C-alpha positions in Angstrom: 119.0 221.0 152.8 118.9 218.8 156.1 117.4 220.7 159.2 118.3 220.4 162.8 115.5 219.6 165.1 115.7 220.4 168.8 113.4 219.7 171.4 111.9 222.4 173.6 110.3 220.3 176.8 107.2 222.4 177.4 108.0 222.8 181.3 111.0 224.1 180.4 112.1 227.8 180.3 112.9 228.8 176.6 115.7 231.6 176.2 116.1 233.8 173.7 119.5 231.9 172.3 117.3 228.8 172.6 114.7 230.3 170.2 117.1 231.7 167.8 119.1 228.2 167.5 116.1 226.6 166.3 115.4 227.4 162.5 112.1 225.6 161.7 108.7 225.3 162.8 108.9 221.5 163.2 111.7 221.4 166.6 109.4 224.4 168.1 105.8 222.4 168.5 106.2 222.3 171.9 106.5 226.0 172.4 104.3 226.6 169.7 101.2 224.6 171.6 102.3 226.7 174.9 101.7 230.2 173.1 98.4 228.5 171.4 96.9 225.3 172.6 94.6 224.4 169.0 91.0 224.8 169.2 88.5 221.8 169.2 88.3 219.8 165.8 85.0 220.5 164.1 84.3 223.4 163.4 80.1 222.9 163.1 80.4 221.4 166.1 81.9 224.6 167.6 78.9 226.6 166.8 76.3 224.2 166.6 75.7 223.9 170.4 75.9 227.9 171.2 73.4 228.4 168.2 71.3 226.2 169.9 71.1 227.4 173.5 71.0 230.9 172.2 67.8 229.6 170.7 66.7 228.6 173.8 67.3 232.2 175.5 65.5 233.6 172.8 62.6 231.1 173.8 62.7 232.0 177.5 63.0 235.7 176.8 61.0 236.9 173.7 57.3 235.4 174.5 55.0 237.7 176.4 57.4 240.5 176.6 55.3 243.1 176.6 53.9 241.1 180.1 53.8 243.0 182.4 51.8 246.2 180.5 53.0 248.3 183.1 56.3 250.6 184.2 58.5 248.0 186.1 60.5 249.3 188.7 63.1 251.9 186.8 61.3 251.3 183.5 59.6 254.7 185.0 62.9 256.5 184.6 64.6 255.0 181.3 61.8 254.5 179.4 61.1 258.6 179.4 64.9 259.5 179.2 64.9 257.1 176.2 61.8 258.6 174.3 63.6 262.1 174.8 66.8 261.1 173.4 65.3 259.8 170.5 62.6 263.2 169.5 65.6 266.0 171.2 68.8 264.3 171.6 69.1 265.0 175.1 66.7 264.6 178.6 63.9 266.6 179.0 61.7 266.7 182.1 57.9 265.1 181.9 54.7 266.3 182.8 52.8 264.7 185.7 51.2 261.7 185.1 53.4 260.7 181.9 53.4 257.4 182.8 49.4 256.6 182.6 49.5 258.6 179.0 52.3 256.3 178.1 50.3 253.6 178.8 47.0 254.9 177.6 48.5 255.5 174.3 49.3 253.7 170.8 52.8 254.0 171.5 53.5 256.5 168.2 56.7 258.4 169.6 56.1 261.6 167.9 52.7 261.7 169.6 53.9 261.3 172.8 56.3 264.2 172.5 53.5 266.4 174.6 54.6 264.5 177.9 57.9 266.5 178.0 57.8 269.9 178.9 60.3 272.5 177.4 63.3 272.5 180.2 65.8 269.7 180.5 66.1 267.0 183.0 69.2 266.0 185.3 69.6 262.4 184.4 72.6 260.5 186.8 73.5 257.6 184.2 75.1 258.0 181.0 73.1 257.6 177.4 73.9 254.6 176.0 71.6 251.9 177.7 69.2 254.4 177.1 69.6 254.9 173.4 69.1 250.9 173.1 65.4 251.3 174.6 65.0 254.1 172.3 66.1 251.7 169.3 63.0 250.0 170.4 60.8 252.5 171.1 61.9 253.9 167.3 61.2 250.6 165.5 58.3 249.3 168.0 56.4 252.2 169.5 56.5 253.5 173.4 55.1 250.1 174.6 56.1 247.4 176.9 57.4 245.2 174.1 59.2 248.4 172.4 61.2 249.8 175.2 62.2 246.0 176.4 62.7 244.5 172.7 66.4 246.3 172.3 67.6 245.3 176.1 66.5 241.6 175.0 68.1 241.5 171.9 71.5 242.2 173.7 70.7 239.7 176.5 70.1 236.8 173.7 73.2 237.5 172.0 74.9 237.7 175.4 74.4 233.7 175.4 75.9 233.3 172.3 79.2 235.3 172.9 79.3 233.5 176.6 79.1 230.2 175.0 82.2 231.0 172.2 84.1 232.7 174.5 83.9 229.8 177.6 84.9 227.1 174.4 87.8 229.7 173.4 88.8 229.7 176.7 88.5 225.5 177.8 88.9 224.6 174.2 85.6 222.5 174.9 82.9 222.3 172.7 81.1 220.7 175.6 82.2 223.3 178.4 81.5 226.1 176.0 77.5 225.0 175.3 77.2 224.1 179.1 78.3 227.9 180.2 75.5 229.1 177.5 73.2 227.1 178.4 73.2 227.9 182.1 72.9 231.3 181.1 70.2 230.8 178.9 68.0 229.3 181.8 69.1 231.3 185.0 66.5 233.6 186.1 68.6 236.8 186.6 69.4 237.0 183.0 66.3 236.0 182.2 64.4 239.1 184.3 67.0 241.7 183.3 66.5 240.6 179.4 63.3 240.8 179.6 62.9 244.3 181.6 63.8 248.2 180.3 66.4 248.5 182.5 70.2 249.6 181.7 73.1 246.7 183.9 71.9 243.8 180.9 73.3 246.5 178.4 76.1 246.9 180.9 76.7 243.5 181.3 76.8 242.6 177.0 79.6 245.4 176.7 81.7 244.2 179.4 81.4 240.5 177.8 82.2 241.8 174.5 85.3 243.5 175.6 86.4 240.7 177.6 85.5 238.6 174.1 87.8 241.2 172.2 90.5 240.6 174.7 90.3 236.9 174.6 90.4 237.0 170.5 93.4 239.5 170.8 95.2 236.9 173.3 95.0 234.2 170.6 95.9 236.4 167.7 99.3 237.9 169.0 100.1 234.4 170.4 99.1 232.5 167.4 101.4 235.3 165.3 104.1 235.3 167.7 103.8 231.1 167.3 104.5 231.4 163.5 106.9 233.7 163.6 109.2 231.1 165.8 110.7 229.7 162.4 112.7 232.9 161.5 112.4 235.5 164.3 114.9 235.7 167.2 114.2 237.9 170.3 110.6 237.4 170.3 110.6 237.9 174.4 111.5 241.7 173.6 109.8 242.4 170.4 106.8 244.4 169.7 103.5 242.1 169.5 102.5 244.7 166.4 99.1 245.8 165.5 96.3 244.5 168.1 92.7 245.7 166.5 91.3 243.2 169.0 92.6 245.2 171.7 91.1 248.4 169.9 87.8 246.8 170.0 87.8 246.3 173.5 88.7 249.5 174.4 85.7 251.0 172.4 83.7 248.3 174.0 84.3 249.6 177.8 84.0 253.1 176.4 80.6 251.9 175.2 80.0 250.1 179.0 81.0 253.4 180.8 78.7 255.4 178.7 76.0 252.8 180.1 76.6 253.4 184.0 79.7 254.6 185.5 80.2 251.2 187.3 82.0 250.1 183.8 85.1 252.4 184.9 86.2 249.4 187.1 86.3 246.9 184.1 88.5 249.3 182.4 90.9 249.4 185.1 90.6 245.5 185.9 90.4 244.3 181.8 93.8 246.8 181.4 95.6 245.0 183.7 94.8 241.6 182.9 95.6 242.3 178.8 99.1 243.5 180.1 99.6 240.8 182.2 98.8 238.3 179.6 101.6 240.1 177.7 104.0 239.5 180.9 103.0 235.8 180.9 104.0 235.7 176.8 107.0 237.3 177.5 108.2 235.1 179.9 107.2 232.2 177.8 109.5 233.1 175.2 112.4 233.4 177.1 112.8 237.7 178.0 115.6 238.1 180.0 113.6 240.7 181.7 110.1 240.3 180.5 108.4 242.9 183.3 110.7 245.6 182.0 109.9 244.6 178.4 105.8 244.5 179.2 106.3 247.9 180.8 108.0 249.3 177.8 106.6 247.7 174.6 103.0 246.4 176.1 101.7 249.1 179.1 101.6 252.5 176.9 100.1 250.7 174.0 97.3 249.2 176.2 96.9 252.2 178.0 96.3 254.0 174.8 94.1 250.9 173.5 91.9 250.5 176.8 91.8 253.8 178.7 92.3 256.1 175.8 89.7 254.7 173.1 87.1 253.9 176.1 87.6 257.5 177.2 87.1 259.1 173.7 84.6 256.5 172.8 82.6 257.7 176.4 82.8 261.1 175.3 80.9 260.6 171.7 78.2 258.7 173.6 77.2 262.0 174.8 77.0 263.6 170.8 73.4 264.1 171.5 73.9 266.0 174.6 76.9 268.0 173.3 75.7 268.8 170.1 72.5 270.8 172.0 72.1 273.7 173.3 69.4 273.2 175.9 70.8 269.9 177.9 70.7 270.3 181.5 73.6 272.9 182.3 74.9 272.4 178.7 76.0 276.4 179.0 77.3 276.1 182.4 80.6 276.7 181.0 79.3 280.3 179.7 77.0 281.3 182.1 79.2 280.3 184.6 82.4 282.3 183.4 84.7 279.5 184.3 85.9 279.3 180.8 89.0 280.8 181.6 90.0 279.8 185.1 92.4 277.0 186.1 93.3 273.6 184.1 89.0 273.7 183.4 90.3 276.4 181.1 92.3 274.6 178.6 89.1 272.3 177.6 86.5 273.9 175.4 83.4 275.5 176.8 81.6 272.4 175.8 83.8 269.8 177.6 83.9 272.1 180.5 80.4 271.7 181.0 80.2 268.0 180.6 82.9 268.0 183.2 80.7 269.9 185.5 77.8 267.6 185.1 80.0 264.6 185.7 80.7 266.5 189.2 77.0 266.7 189.8 76.4 263.4 188.9 79.2 262.1 191.2 77.6 263.9 194.0 74.5 262.1 193.5 75.8 258.7 193.3 78.4 259.0 196.5 75.2 260.5 198.7 72.4 258.3 197.2 71.6 256.9 200.8 67.3 257.0 200.2 66.3 253.8 202.3 64.5 251.2 199.9 62.3 248.1 200.6 64.7 246.0 198.7 68.3 247.0 198.6 70.9 244.6 199.6 74.5 244.3 200.7 77.0 243.3 198.1 77.8 240.3 200.7 74.5 238.4 199.7 74.2 239.5 196.1 75.8 235.7 194.9 73.7 233.8 197.6 70.5 235.7 196.2 69.9 236.9 199.8 67.5 239.9 199.0 66.7 239.4 195.1 64.6 243.0 194.0 61.1 242.5 193.4 60.3 244.6 190.1 56.8 244.2 189.4 54.1 242.8 191.6 50.0 242.7 191.5 47.1 240.6 192.8 44.6 240.5 189.6 41.2 238.8 191.3 39.3 236.0 189.3 42.3 235.6 186.7 44.0 232.1 188.3 41.1 229.9 189.4 41.4 231.3 192.7 40.1 233.7 195.4 43.5 235.4 195.5 46.1 235.5 192.9 49.5 236.7 192.4 51.5 238.2 189.5 54.9 239.1 190.0 58.9 239.9 188.5 61.5 239.4 190.4 65.0 239.6 189.8 66.1 235.6 191.3 68.5 234.2 189.9 68.3 230.3 189.3 69.1 229.3 193.0 71.5 226.1 191.7 73.6 228.2 189.3 74.0 230.7 191.7 74.6 228.7 194.8 77.1 226.6 192.5 78.5 229.6 191.4 79.9 230.7 194.4 81.4 227.6 195.1 83.0 227.4 191.8 84.3 230.7 192.2 86.2 229.1 195.1 87.4 226.3 193.3 88.8 228.8 190.6 90.5 230.7 193.2 92.4 227.6 194.5 93.1 226.8 191.1 94.6 230.4 190.2 96.6 230.3 192.9 97.6 226.4 193.6 98.2 226.0 189.8 98.6 229.4 187.8 95.3 228.7 185.8 95.1 232.0 183.7 91.7 231.3 182.7 90.7 230.7 186.7 92.4 234.3 186.9 90.2 235.7 183.9 87.3 234.8 185.5 88.1 236.1 189.2 89.3 238.8 187.2 85.5 239.7 185.7 83.8 238.6 189.1 86.2 241.2 191.1 85.3 244.1 188.9 81.9 243.7 189.0 81.3 242.8 192.7 84.3 244.2 194.8 83.9 248.0 194.3 80.3 247.9 196.0 81.8 246.5 199.1 82.8 250.2 199.5 79.4 251.9 199.5 77.9 250.2 202.5 75.8 253.2 202.8 74.4 253.6 199.5 71.6 252.2 198.3 72.5 249.1 196.1 70.2 246.3 194.7 71.1 242.6 193.9 70.6 243.1 190.2 73.5 244.9 190.0 75.4 241.5 189.7 73.9 240.9 186.3 77.3 242.5 185.3 79.4 239.6 186.6 76.9 236.9 186.0 78.7 235.7 182.9 82.0 235.1 184.7 80.4 233.2 187.3 79.0 230.9 184.5 82.3 230.9 183.2 83.5 229.6 186.4 80.9 227.0 187.2 81.1 225.7 183.5 85.0 225.3 184.1 84.5 223.4 187.4 81.6 221.4 185.9 84.5 220.4 183.3 86.9 219.2 186.1 83.6 216.9 187.5 83.8 215.2 184.0 87.5 214.7 184.0 89.3 214.0 181.3 88.3 212.8 177.8 88.3 209.6 177.0 91.0 207.6 176.1 91.8 204.0 175.8 92.6 203.7 179.4 89.2 202.0 181.2 89.9 203.7 184.4 89.8 207.1 182.7 87.0 206.2 180.5 85.0 204.8 183.6 85.9 208.4 185.2 84.5 210.3 182.5 81.4 208.3 182.3 80.6 208.9 186.0 81.5 212.4 185.9 79.1 213.6 182.8 76.3 211.9 184.4 76.7 213.8 187.8 76.9 217.3 185.5 74.1 216.0 183.6 72.5 215.4 186.6 72.8 219.0 188.0 72.3 220.6 184.4 68.7 218.9 184.6 68.0 219.8 188.4 68.4 223.3 186.7 66.7 223.2 183.9 64.0 222.0 186.4 64.4 225.3 188.9 64.1 227.1 186.0 60.7 225.4 185.1 59.4 226.3 188.5 60.4 229.6 189.3 59.9 230.9 185.8 55.9 232.1 186.3 57.8 234.6 188.7 60.3 236.0 186.6 57.8 236.2 183.7 54.7 238.1 185.0 52.7 234.5 185.2 49.5 235.2 186.7 49.3 231.9 189.5 47.8 231.5 192.5 48.6 233.3 195.7 49.3 229.7 197.3 51.5 228.7 194.3 53.6 232.1 194.6 53.9 231.4 198.2 55.5 228.1 197.4 58.5 230.1 195.7 59.1 232.2 198.7 61.9 229.8 199.8 63.0 232.4 202.4 61.4 235.9 204.2 63.9 238.0 202.5 62.6 236.8 199.3 59.4 238.6 200.0 
């Protein structure tokens, strides 16, 4: 039987009647390509570059992970909370001198139970990030290596995920590998992966959530593209089962279970995924795409992202919920609040958990204790005031009378300064060209940075910027892709454009790698002379 072919131009608006009129996949090639651009050919090449830059990331993060043999910055809080979770399921207070006892021990978790008192401790961050630290302590002991290895593993995996995410967004093996390379060699990424703090874990789960939503976008469009041959009215149809969006909800719940600032990403990514659905419905020719999105997509997205994130978040408190001695665990019973107001509708355990969160919220919103390394969010992307996690002046160990040993959360200046420019460039592409990829990376950046502008009186630090670093790097990689120019063709001028653009990008990457070599000693507590350390302090605000 002969089949009729109908061409659909990429720039044309496709109406439901046009979709229905096209009865074979071949005539819908243009619409198919708009729904789902083909991935780059060569699956092996798509993995080779990301794996190589992940190996590089491991080489920069794992050696001498136990240096410094000290509690760097807020490790003093988190590694003890993590051990308490491991031993008791909830946080307990510690005896005086607990840090010295830990550093002088062999790291046996059970033997260190003596550093804890019987009374619980009030901690203001949820437990997921501390469970990551506790996992390392469980397998490798309560030692600098043990409490840092879990965070380091997530930092290394983040490089692989970022490279693959960028490849999927840009449909380019080269640009994906460039993104992974930039994260692998960045100073903030290296320092946060080598320190037992929470923010690197927050970044990891946010990045995983973004990757899941991107996979959901591609999977949904692929399924719709494959239905073009035998279905009509796709612009108003239900998009079906979406497991990757459910996975994103779980990951966002885990992000909130690290720090409450993960909530900003619940809102941002929830809006992002439904806006992607709105765009898809417009592409399919829905007469009322906004209405179709609100009726078909908004509620499932709310359940998948917000609802599942909430359930996951509550589950992260399981150790505290099943205990009887956690901080204010019996508040609902002892305070007699169980039968009053809407709060009384909840089980007493959840009432007590709600009260705990009210107290933690009061702490966060009134945290104004001055700190010598606090910084204004306006300067984060410029690395105006990086945080010093550790500094010591050991004598006789560097071949000079005065030595320095530091861990400073300073990003690679070339990456951060160029990344800031790239964000402006991507904002122009989003506004001027409606490039959805630019909008996506801006969403990730804004969710991690903009809310902090409303906390001008709160004590905050530059290393909080680690959560939006992946999105800034994606922006930079995409802008470098523009510098490189289009892929080689038969046209000589195009090929020359690609050649010169590639040389420029290669020069930038080599310069960034040289900067990593230059700053690496002050990211990893290498003992150097004071003059060598001072030579790396380019600005007074870095000291």
